[in-house]
C-alpha positions in Angstrom: 0.0 0.0 0.0 1.4 3.3 -1.0 1.2 5.8 1.9 3.8 8.3 0.5 2.1 11.7 0.6 4.6 13.0 -2.0 3.3 10.5 -4.4 1.1 12.4 -7.0 -1.6 9.7 -6.6 -2.5 11.3 -3.3 -3.9 14.7 -4.2 -3.5 17.6 -1.8 -7.2 17.8 -1.2 -9.3 17.5 2.0 -12.5 15.7 1.4 -15.6 15.8 3.6 -18.0 13.1 2.7 -21.5 13.9 4.0 -23.2 10.7 5.0 -26.9 9.9 5.9 -28.1 10.9 9.3 -25.5 13.7 9.9 -22.4 11.5 9.9 -19.3 12.8 8.2 -16.1 11.1 6.9 -12.9 13.2 6.7 -10.2 12.3 4.2 -7.2 14.5 4.4 -4.2 14.1 2.0 -3.2 10.5 2.5 -4.9 7.2 3.0 -6.5 7.6 6.4 -10.3 8.1 6.6 -12.1 9.0 9.9 -15.8 8.8 10.6 -17.2 11.3 13.1 -20.6 11.9 14.8 -21.2 15.2 13.0 -19.2 18.1 11.6 -16.5 19.3 14.0 -17.2 16.4 16.3 -14.5 14.7 18.4 -16.5 11.5 18.7 -14.6 9.1 16.4 -16.9 6.3 15.3 -14.4 4.4 13.0 -11.5 4.7 10.7 -9.8 2.9 7.8 -7.1 3.3 5.2 -7.7 3.8 1.4 -5.6 2.0 -1.1 -5.8 4.9 -3.6 -7.3 8.4 -3.7 -10.3 7.6 -6.0 -11.6 4.8 -3.7 -13.2 6.9 -1.0 -16.8 6.7 -2.1 -16.6 3.0 -2.9 -14.9 2.2 0.4 -17.6 4.0 2.4 -20.3 2.3 0.5 -18.7 -1.1 1.0 -18.7 -0.5 4.8 -22.4 0.3 4.6 -22.5 4.1 4.7 -24.7 6.1 2.3 -22.7 9.0 0.7 -25.0 11.9 0.1 -22.4 14.4 -1.2 -18.9 15.5 -0.8 -17.0 18.8 -0.2 -13.6 19.3 -1.8 -11.2 21.7 0.0 -8.3 22.6 -2.2 -7.0 26.0 -1.1 -6.0 27.7 2.1 -8.9 30.2 1.7 -11.3 27.4 1.5 -9.9 25.7 4.6 -10.1 29.0 6.5 -13.6 29.9 5.4 -12.7 32.8 3.2 -13.8 31.0 0.1 -16.5 28.4 -0.5 -15.2 24.9 -1.5 -17.0 22.9 -4.1 -19.7 20.5 -3.1 -21.0 17.8 -5.4 -24.1 15.6 -4.8 -23.4 11.9 -5.0 -25.8 9.8 -7.0 -26.9 6.4 -5.7 -25.2 4.8 -8.6 -21.9 6.2 -7.3 -21.5 9.0 -9.9 -21.3 12.8 -9.8 -24.1 13.1 -12.3 -25.7 16.3 -10.9 -22.4 18.1 -11.6 -22.2 16.6 -15.1 -25.8 17.4 -15.9 -25.4 21.0 -14.7 -22.4 21.5 -17.0 -24.2 20.1 -20.0 -27.2 22.3 -19.5 -24.9 25.3 -19.1 -23.3 24.4 -22.4 -26.7 24.2 -24.1 -27.7 27.6 -22.7 -24.4 29.2 -24.0 -24.7 27.7 -27.5 -28.4 28.4 -27.8 -27.7 32.0 -26.9 -25.0 32.2 -29.5 -27.6 31.1 -32.1 -30.2 33.6 -30.8 -32.4 30.7 -29.6 -33.4 32.7 -26.6 -36.2 30.5 -25.3 -34.0 27.4 -25.2 -31.1 29.4 -23.7 -33.3 30.8 -21.0 -34.9 27.4 -20.0 -31.5 25.6 -20.2 -29.9 28.2 -18.0 -32.7 27.9 -15.4 -32.3 24.1 -15.4 -28.5 24.5 -14.9 -29.2 26.9 -12.1 -31.7 24.5 -10.5 -29.2 21.7 -10.5 -26.6 24.0 -8.9 -29.1 25.3 -6.3 -30.3 21.8 -5.6 -26.8 20.7 -4.7 -26.3 23.8 -2.5 -29.6 23.1 -0.6 -28.5 19.5 -0.2 -25.2 20.7 1.3 -27.0 23.0 3.7 -29.3 20.1 4.8 -26.4 17.8 5.3 -24.6 20.4 7.4 -27.7 21.1 9.5 -28.0 17.4 10.3 -24.3 17.1 11.1 -24.4 20.1 13.5 -27.3 18.6 15.3 -25.7 15.1 15.5 -22.6 16.6 17.0 -24.7 18.4 19.6 -26.6 15.2 20.5 -23.6 12.8 20.5 -20.9 14.2 22.8 -19.6 10.9 24.1 -20.2 7.1 23.6 -22.2 5.1 24.3 -25.5 7.0 23.6 -29.2 6.4 24.2 -30.8 5.9 20.8 -34.4 6.0 19.7 -34.9 9.1 21.8 -37.1 11.9 20.5 -36.1 15.5 21.1 -36.2 19.1 20.1 -33.2 21.4 20.6 -32.0 24.8 19.5 -30.6 23.3 16.3 -34.0 22.0 15.2 -35.2 25.2 13.6 -32.2 25.3 11.3 -32.9 21.7 10.2 -36.6 22.3 9.5 -35.7 25.4 7.5 -33.2 23.5 5.4 -35.7 20.8 4.8 -38.4 23.2 3.6 -35.9 25.2 1.5 -34.9 22.0 -0.4 -38.5 21.1 -1.0 -39.1 24.5 -2.5 -35.9 24.4 -4.6 -36.7 20.9 -6.0 -40.2 22.0 -6.9 -38.7 24.8 -9.0 -36.4 22.4 -10.8 -39.3 20.0 -11.3 -41.4 22.6 -13.0 -38.5 24.0 -15.1 -37.8 20.5 -16.4 -41.5 20.2 -17.2 -41.4 23.5 -19.2 -38.5 22.2 -21.3 -40.2 18.9 -21.9 -43.5 20.6 -22.9 -41.9 22.9 -25.4 -39.0 20.9 -26.8 -40.0 17.2 -26.4 -43.8 17.3 -26.8 -44.2 20.6 -28.8 -46.6 22.2 -26.3 -46.6 26.0 -25.6 -47.7 27.8 -22.5 -46.9 25.1 -20.0 -44.6 26.0 -17.1 -45.4 23.4 -14.4 -45.3 19.6 -14.1 -49.0 19.5 -13.2 -50.0 21.2 -16.5 -47.7 19.0 -18.5 -49.0 15.7 -16.9 -52.6 16.8 -17.4 -51.9 17.3 -21.1 -50.0 14.1 -21.5 -52.9 12.1 -20.0 -55.0 13.1 -23.0 -52.4 11.9 -25.5 -51.7 8.4 -26.8 -48.4 7.1 -25.3 -45.7 8.0 -27.8 -42.3 7.8 -26.1 -40.5 6.6 -23.0 -40.4 10.0 -21.3 -44.2 10.3 -21.5 -44.6 6.9 -19.9 -42.1 7.7 -17.2 -43.7 11.1 -16.3 -47.2 9.6 -16.2 -46.1 6.7 -14.0 -44.1 9.0 -11.7 -47.1 11.3 -11.3 -49.6 8.5 -10.6 -51.0 9.1 -7.1 -52.7 5.7 -6.9 -49.4 3.9 -7.4 -47.5 6.4 -5.2 -45.4 7.6 -8.1 -42.3 9.4 -6.9 -43.3 12.8 -8.5 -46.8 12.5 -7.1 -45.4 11.8 -3.6 -42.9 14.7 -3.8 -45.7 17.1 -4.9 -47.9 15.9 -2.1 -45.2 16.7 0.5 -44.3 20.0 -1.0 -47.9 21.1 -1.2 -48.6 19.9 2.3 -45.7 21.9 3.8 -46.5 25.0 1.7 -50.3 25.1 2.0 -51.0 22.9 5.0 -48.5 23.3 7.7 -44.7 23.1 8.2 -43.1 19.8 9.0 -42.7 20.6 12.7 -46.4 21.2 13.0 -47.9 19.1 10.3 -49.2 16.4 12.6 -49.6 18.6 15.6 -46.4 17.7 17.6 -43.2 16.6 15.9 -39.8 15.6 17.1 -36.4 14.7 15.7 -35.1 11.2 16.6 -31.7 10.2 17.7 -31.6 6.9 16.0 -28.9 4.4 15.0 -27.8 2.6 11.8 -26.3 -0.9 11.6 -23.4 -1.2 9.2 -22.6 -4.4 7.2 -20.1 -5.6 9.9 -22.7 -5.2 12.6 -21.3 -1.9 13.9 -23.9 0.5 15.2 -23.5 4.2 14.5 -25.8 7.1 15.7 -27.8 9.1 13.2 -30.4 11.9 13.1 -33.8 11.0 11.8 -36.5 13.5 10.8 -39.6 11.5 9.9 -41.8 12.7 7.0 -45.6 12.0 7.5 -46.9 8.7 6.2 -49.6 9.9 3.9 -49.0 13.4 2.7 -51.9 13.5 0.2 -54.4 12.3 2.8 -53.1 14.7 5.4 -53.4 17.6 2.9 -57.0 16.8 2.2 -57.7 16.5 5.9 -56.1 19.8 6.8 -57.9 21.6 4.0 -61.2 20.5 5.6 -60.3 22.2 8.9 -58.2 21.7 12.1 -56.4 18.4 12.4 -57.5 18.1 16.0 -60.8 19.2 17.5 -59.5 19.8 21.0 -56.2 20.4 22.8 -56.6 17.1 24.6 -56.9 15.3 21.3 -53.7 16.9 20.2 -51.8 15.8 23.3 -53.2 12.2 23.0 -52.0 12.0 19.4 -48.4 12.0 20.7 -47.4 8.3 20.7 -44.6 6.6 22.4 -44.2 4.3 19.4 -41.1 5.0 17.3 -41.8 6.2 13.7 -41.6 3.6 11.0 -39.0 4.4 8.3 -40.8 2.3 5.8 -43.7 4.7 5.7 -42.2 7.7 7.4 -38.9 8.3 5.5 -36.1 10.4 6.8 -36.2 13.9 5.2 -32.5 14.0 4.3 -32.5 10.6 2.7 -35.8 11.2 0.9 -34.7 14.6 -0.5 -31.3 13.2 -1.6 -33.1 10.4 -3.6 -35.7 12.8 -5.0 -33.0 15.2 -6.2 -31.1 12.3 -7.8 -34.3 11.3 -9.7 -34.8 14.9 -10.9 -31.1 14.9 -12.1 -31.9 11.6 -13.9 -34.8 13.4 -15.7 -32.5 16.3 -16.6 -30.0 13.8 -18.2 -32.7 12.0 -20.1 -34.0 15.3 -21.6 -30.5 16.3 -22.9 -30.8 14.5 -26.3 -34.1 16.4 -26.9 -32.3 19.7 -27.0 -32.2 21.3 -30.5 -28.7 22.4 -29.6 -26.1 19.8 -28.4 -24.2 20.2 -25.2 -20.8 20.7 -26.9 -17.8 22.0 -25.0 -17.6 25.8 -24.7 -14.5 27.1 -26.5 -13.6 30.8 -26.0 -11.5 32.6 -28.6 -10.0 36.0 -28.6 -13.0 37.3 -30.4 -15.2 36.4 -27.4 -13.1 38.4 -25.0 -14.1 42.1 -24.6 -11.7 44.4 -22.8 -8.7 43.5 -20.7 -8.5 40.4 -18.6 -6.8 40.8 -15.2 -6.0 38.1 -12.6 -6.1 39.1 -8.9 -4.2 37.5 -6.1 -7.3 36.9 -4.0 -10.0 34.3 -4.5 
């Protein structure tokens, strides 16, 4: 095993892998990887050595961790907080496809603008922006979880399956709601592109309008089938479920009040080798569409006593009450998948952007700062 830090195979990069439940893995230059209970935590949960720099994600997944995204710290300014390091969402196929999709849509926006195809340029630029913003919101949510996990796990062993609220809870709820909003914007921008450039429909700017129109058409292509299946409420299609959650939290009540009384859970996760690690768990309600309809008809509880009695000692069920971070990471990855599938439908290909002297206006200066 090559542990020589002067070997070019070990890049001078500090990587922070954001894992499910608020866990973080730190990989500084060299082979050693340490797992901590939250960002800035001193509670070490495990460590191992890499054989090579590119193996970090694969090694974490092999142990049983879920990698949500990764921060790459490459400069002194980034390490000191004077500049923002790059964060990339990790797909559940082990790829950085959100980053790749964002770059491709930026290329389409650029080339379409060069050809005065301004509608395409505008929509493509907004898709690229949505992919970038989605990754930023995901980073904020990962960080909020990690801060709370550090606060809750100050030493080992810990008491798990405990429900709580603390002063970090508002930041987590805010990050959850912000990501739901951001992904709804991306969903509708993708629908706008599909309507105009895949199905030849004008005047549609939201997924609901697109799906309503597609239901009236004969099935013609794979994208139409996928969108209709994903939007099918009876079959709990993933787009239908996401829209139900987003509408509930926007028009019904925020997550912390949606069922009357809500708590975060200090839970645990069992890795493949049987090791147990602590995690933060924010349950989403079991049936968002039903809850929305019930709330629209009036108060969820008729009396204060009924509200108090609704608080159960039974732990939430992850099968029907998914964790917010894990759910949003999967949903964002699915939207990224849609963005990738729509790329071939663009009238302008996502060719590399090449700048020549003719594209440069004025003098170019390079400053010493970031």
